[in-house]
N, C-alpha and C positions, 0 to 999 in steps of 0.2 A: 504493500500500500504506500502511495506517495503522499507524504505529509508536508511537502515543500510548499510554503506559502509564497505566492508571487508578490514581490515587493513593488509598491506603486512608485511611479516616477516622481509624483508629487503627492504627499499625504494631504488629507482634507484640512487638517489643522494649520498647514502651512500654505494653503492654496492662495489666500488673499495676499499675503506679502509676496508670494511668488509672482502673482499677476502684476502687482505694483512695480516690482523690480524689473520684470520682463518688459513693461512699458518703456523703460529707459533704453532698452535695446533698439526699439523703434525710433526713439528720439535721436540717438546719435546716428542712426541710419539715414535720417532725413538730412542731417548736416553733411554727412559723407557724400551723398549722391546729389545733393544740391550743389556741392562744390566741384565735383568732377567735371561738369561741362564748363566751368568758369575758366579753365585753361584756354579753351577755344573762344569763349566770350570776350575775355580780356584781350586776346590777340586781335579780335575784330575791332573792338572799341579803341584799342591802343596799338595801331599797326606798326608803331616804331619798335615794339617788343619783338625779339627773336623767339623762335619756338622754345629754346631753352629758358629764356627769361620768363615767358608765359608759364612754363612748367614750375616756376618758383611758387605758384599758387599751391601746388601739391606739396612742395618742400616745406613751406611755411605751415601748412595745415597739419601734415603728419609729423613734423619735427616737434610739435607741441607734445605729442604723446611721449616721445623719447625724453624730452626735457622734464616733464612733470610726473611721469609714472612712479619713479622711486620716491620723490617727496610725497606723493599721494599715498603710497604704501606705508611710509613712516607715519604719516598723519593718521591713517586709520588704525595703525598699531597702537598709537598713543591715545586716540579718542575712540571712535566707533565707526562702523560701516555707515550709519545714518549721517553722521557728521561729514564723512567723505562725500556722500551723495549730495548733501546740501551745498557744500563748498563747490563741488563740480558744477552743479546747476547754476550757481551764482556767476562763476567764471564764464560759463556758456552764454548766459544772458548778456553779460557785460561786453563780451566779444561781438555778439550779434548787434548790439546797439551802437557799437563803434563804427559800423558800416555807414551810419549817417554822416558823421564828420569826414570820413574817408571820401565819400561821394562829393561832399561839399568842397573839399580841398582838391579833388580830382588827382589824388596822389596814389600811385600804385603801391608804394611801400606801406602806406597807411592801411590799405586793404590787407596786405600781407600780415601786418601786426594784428589786425582784427581777427584774421583766421587763426593765427597762432594762439591768441588768447582763448578762442573758442575751443581749440583742441587741448589746451591746458585743462579746461573744464572737462572735456571728454575723457582725458587721461584719468581724472579722478573717478568719473562714472564707470569706466571700463575696469580699472584696477579694483574698484569696489564691487561692482555687480557680478563679474564673472566668478570670483571665488565664493561670493555670497550665495549664488545660485547652486554652485557645487555643494555647499554646506547645508542647503535647505532640504535635507532628506538623506536617504541611505547612500552609502559610498558606492554600492554596486550599481546604482542607477544614476550616478553623478554625471557621466558623460552624456547619457541619454537626456538628462534634465537640462544640461547646458545646450545641447543641440536643439531641444524644444524651445528654450528661451531665445536662442539665437535665430530660430526660424522666424521670429517676429521682426528681426533686424531688416530683412529684405522688404518687409511691408513698409517700414519707414523709408527705406531706400527708394522704393517705387514712388512714394509720395514726393520725395525730393526730386526725382527725375521728372515727374509730371509737372511739378511747380517750375523747375528749370526750363522745360520746354514751353509751357503755356504762358508763363509770366516773365521769362527772361529772354531765351533764345529767339522766340517768335516775335518779341516786342522790340528787339534791337533794330535801330535804323542804320547802324554803321555798315551793315552788309546788304542793304537794299540795292537792287540792280535795275537798270533801265531796260528798254525793249531789246537793246543790242547785247544785253548780258554783261554790261560794264557796271562797275561799282559807282553808284550815284555819289557816294562820299568823295571820291577822287575828283569829281567835277565841281565841287562846291567851293565857295570862297572861304577864307580862313575864319571869318566870323560865323558863317553857316556851319562850318565844321565844329566850331566851339560849342554851338547850340546842340548839335547832334551828340557830341561827346558828353555834355552835361546831362542830356536826357538819358543816354544809355547807361551811364554810371549810376544815375538815380534808379533806373530799372533794375540793375544788378543788386542794389542795396535794399530795396523794399522787402523782398522775401526774407532776408536775414533779420530785418527789424521786426517783422511780424512773428518770425520764429522766436525771437527774444521774448516777445509778449507771451507766447505759448509756454516757454520755459518758466517764466515767472509764475504762471498759473499752476504748473505742475509742481513747482517748488513749494507753493502753499499747500498743495495736497499732500506732499511727502512730509511736511512738518507735522501734520496731524495723523500720520500713519505710524503705527507701532511696528518697528522692524525687530524681529526676534534676535536674541543673542545666539551666536553659534556655540558649538561645543568646545571650540578652541580657546580655553581660558588661560592656560599656562603659557605665558609669553617668554620665549627664549630670547637670549641676547641677539642683537643684530649680527655680530661677528659669527655667532654660532649658526644663525640662519644662512649666512653667506657660505660658511664652510660646508654645510650640508648640501646646499644647492650646487656649488661648484664640483662637489664630489659625485653628484648625480648625473651620470652621462646621458641618461634618458631625458633629463630636464635640459641640459646644455644643448643637446642636439635639437630638442624641441624649440628652443628659443631661435636657433639658427633657421630651422624649417619655417617657423612663423614669420621671420623677417622676409624670407624669400617668397612665402605665400602672399603676404600683404603686398609686396612689390609687384607680383604678378597680377593680383586683383586690380590694383590701382592703375597699372599700365593698360590692362585690357579695357577697363571702363573709362579711362581718360582718352586714350588715343583711338578709340573707335570713331570719334568725331573726325579726326584727321583721315582715318581710313576711308570713311564714307565720302569726305570732301574730295579725296583723290579719285574715287570712282565717279563722282559727279562731274569731274572735269571732262569726261567723255560722253556725258549725257546732256540732253536738252533740258531746259528749265522745267518743262512739264514732266520729264522723266526722273528728275532729281530725287534722290533718296533723302529721308529725314533721319539723321543720325540718332536723335533722342529716342525715336520709336524703336530703333534696333537695340538701343541701350535698355529700354523698358522691356523689350522681349527677352533680353539677356537676364534681366532681373526676375522676370516671371519664371524663366527656366531655372534660375538660381534658387528661387524660393521653392519650386517644385522639387529640385534636387535635394534641398535641405530636409524636406519632409520625407522623401524617399530614403535618404541616407539614415535619418533617425529611425525609420521603420526597419531598415536592414540591420541596424545595430541591436535590435531586439534578439536576433538569432545569430549574428555574425560578430566576430571580434572587430572592435573599432579600428584597430591598426590595419586589418585586412581590407576594410572598406576604404580607408585612407589610401592604401597602396593602389587599389583598383581605380579609384577616382583620380589619383595622381597620374597613372598611366593613360587613362582616358583624356585627361587634360593635355598631356604631352602630344598625343595624336591630333587632337582638335587644334592645338596651337600650331602644329606643323602644317595643317591645312590652311590656316590663316596666312602663313608665310608663303606657301608654294602655289596655292590655287588662285586663279585670276578672278578679278571682279567680284560679283556677288557670291560666287561659290566660296571664296576666301572669307567674305563677310559673314556668311552663314556659319562657317567653321569658327570664326572669332566669337560669334554669339554663343555657339555651342560650348566654348571653353567654360562658360559660367555654370553649366550643369555640373561639371566635374570639380569646380572650385567651391561649390556650395557647402560642403561639409568640412572643409579644411580647417578653418579658423577654430571653431569650437572643438573639433576632434583633436587637433594638435594640442590645444589648451588642456583638454581633459586627460590626454595621454601623458603630457609633460608633468602635470600636477598630481598624477595618480598616487594615492597612498601618502600624501603629505599631510602634516599637521599644521602647526602654527606658522611654519616656514612658507606655507602656501601664499601668505599675504605678500611677502617679499618676492616669492616665485612668480606671483601674478604680475608684479611690477615688471619683472624681466620680460615676460611675454607681451605685456603692453608696450614696453620700450622697443620691442622687436617690430612694432608698427612703423618704426623709422624706415623700414624697407620701402614703405609707401612714400617717403619723402625723397629718398635717394634715387630709386630706380627710375621714376618718371623723368627726372632731370637727365639721366643718362640716355633715356630713350629720346628725349627732346634734342639732345646733342647729335644723335644719329640722324634725326630728321634735318638737322642743319648742315649735314655733310656737303650736299651739293648746292644748297641755297635755301631761300625761305619757303619754297614749295615742298610738296610731299613726294614728288617724283622727278626731282631735278637730276638724279642719276639712277641707273639701274644696275643691279648686281646680276652677273651671269647673262646680261643682255636683256632680261625681261622682268626681273623682280624689282619693283620700285622700292626706294629707301624706306617708305612708310611700312611696307610689308616686312622687309628684312629687319626692321627695328623690333619686331615681335620675337626675334631670337632671344631677347632678354627675358620675357615672361616664360618662354620655352625652357630656358636653363633653370629658372626658379621652380617650375613645376617638376622638373627632374629631381631637384633637391627634396621636394615634398614627397614624391613617390618613394624615394630612397628611405626617408624617415619612416614611412608607413611599413616598408618592407623590413627594415631593421628591427623595429619594435614588434612587428608581428612574429618574426623569428624568435625574439626573446620571450614573448608571451607563451610560446609553445614549449619552451624548455622547462 
């Protein structure tokens, strides 16, 4: 007779705080994917920027994670998870509101500072929320629970993408074309250009200001929500935490894999706009593709993959699922590089299916069986998000090889530079697939 009791992913008594914390996953998803199209948007509004300079949007955004993750972990060690969440939300709102003076002064660097402050807040939220979700239930279901919570992150991302398309990209006047297909902006007087620039920078800032108001409302809700204490009450010293973490090869390799994964994700979702723009150069205006809708399709596939992956982990080892999805991502990314036109674009969209489970799965595997050191360990995995700051800049520099366009030079005579730039996410996904394979082999021993 089998007396094994199936352990729930989330127990009834912890369901409400689980829902509240899970809502934060959607909240930072909005910021992430509202910002991804801004590389393309700023390049259009400020044509004096090179592709690499425009990619500093992503550098500023994701560098905030690296800068603030460890201080956030130390803060929640001294105080509480709830205090970390509230401080993170406060920084998030401040950074969003700073878009107003940035637009008023029309200074690109001010926008970069605003984005950096937003992600200093997001670093607090992610450093706090991920280990808290792991701790809100049985250890055996921790990775499933985190995948479930992370499944709501793409919902926020979809909202961010739709807002970016409907209220930013489609509303910009800098890229309006006349009947001859020429940019109207290039034909304007300096005073008229100044008016268009002021309008478009205002358009970019409005969604962030509205988002800041939403964050303030959620902050008020969190203040009145009781967040349960976790079982990790005995606080070890910081030096002891670091000693344990650096001796844990599974964790160290997890941090490396996480950095490469985030780099791959941000590159695929940022440079899909340039990929589509390059295809559109050979199409008429009526045939032109809309990059944002392909990005939305990628996010829908990503969300579906997250649910599929979470289901698979009920019967399969998470490391095995990670390995399988990693190999699939490598194959899809190869298609984005080698296949021409829309076939390559479909492959690029397909990469999102395989990336879907990577962040929470790497997170759960790397922090498996940790106690109080998980708080500092969480900081290391959030700091790994710096991959999203560094990799897009490298990809932008590849796009600048032949000039400001996306197909100024061709590799092997037919692969445009925008396609070949996706070699970078390909390498990143190989690293992730290897981590899944290595940890799967260890789990069987």
